N, C-alpha and C positions, 0 to 999 in steps of 0.2 A: 623349353618348348621345342618340339621337333618341327622341321620345315617340310611340309608336304607338297612342295612345288614339283613340277615336272618340266624342267627347262631343257633347252636343246643339248646342254652338256650331259644330260641324263639319258641320252638316246644314242644308239648305234646308228651312225649316219652313212658311213662310207662302205664300199665293197671290201676294203681292207679290214675294217672293224668286224664285219660278218665273217670273213674268211678265216681270221685268226681264231674265232670261236669254233667254227666248223672243223678246223684242222686239229685242234687239241681241246677236247671236251674234258673238263675236270669232273663235272657233276651232270647227271642225266636223270630227270624226274618226269614221270608221265602219269596222267590221270585221264582215263577215257581216251578221246581222240586228240588230246593236247599233250605237248611235250615241251619241257624246258631244257635247254642246253646251256651250261654255265662254264665260265672260265674266269680265273682270277685276272684282274687287271692291275696296272701300276698307278691308278688314280686313287683319289680319296673318297670315291663314291661309286655306287653301282650304276650300270647303264642297261637299258632295255632295247632290244631289237625285235621286230615283229615279222614273221613270215606267215601270212594268211593267204592260202592258195585258193584261187578261183575254181580249181578242179573240184574241190570239196564243198565250197559254198558259192553257188552260182549267183545268188542275189547279192547285190552290192550292199543293201541294207543289213543283211546278216553278217557280211564281212566287216562292215564298219562297227556294228554292235560288238562283235568279238574283239576288235582292236580297242574299242573304248573300254570294255571290261578288263582286258589285259593291262592297259595303261593305268586304269584306276586302281586295280589291285596292286600293281607294282608301286604306284605312287604312295599308297597308304602303308606299305610295308618296307619301303626303301631304307628307312632308318634302322631296320632290324637286320639288314643284309650287309655283309662285308663288301670289299671291293671286288665286285663281280661284273662280268659282261654276260647278260642273260638274253637268250633268244627264245621267244615264244613261237611255237609252230603248231598249226593244226594239221593233223595227219589223217583225219578221217571225216566222215560226214556227220554233222551234228544237227541236221535239218529236223530230225524227229524230236529233238529236245525243246522244251519251253525255255523262255528267257531266264527264268529263275533257276532251272536246272543247269543251264550253261554258266550262269553267274556263280552258282555254288561250286561247280567243277573247277572253274578258273580260280576262285578264292581258295579252294582246297590245295590246288597246285602251288600257289604262291605261299600259302601258310606252311606247307610242308618244306618248302625251300627256306623259309625264315626259321623254322624250327631246326632244320639241319645245320644252319649256320648261325645259331644264336650267339650273339656277342657277349 
């Protein structure tokens, strides 16, 4: 049985964690206005970091929804991923999309990452 928890050790927490991924990106995957930057880590599990910019999503409710969707999709697929540090970034405006369209895009993004690194 797989563990679907999302504990603090599954998160990128410090500036150093983020900067190591930004400095050397191993995998870059994008779908619509969203981007995943990935780099292998020395841990036994993947970790997720979020960069959700207010510039593109003015409303806090929309930013929080996007964060929730990204965390949920990562949590459900983390057992399929190798030891990666993953940063989820919004690069454009997704205000015109409905919640189901946003959810589908985020799910596609993490699904393609899982397929690319199938264990």
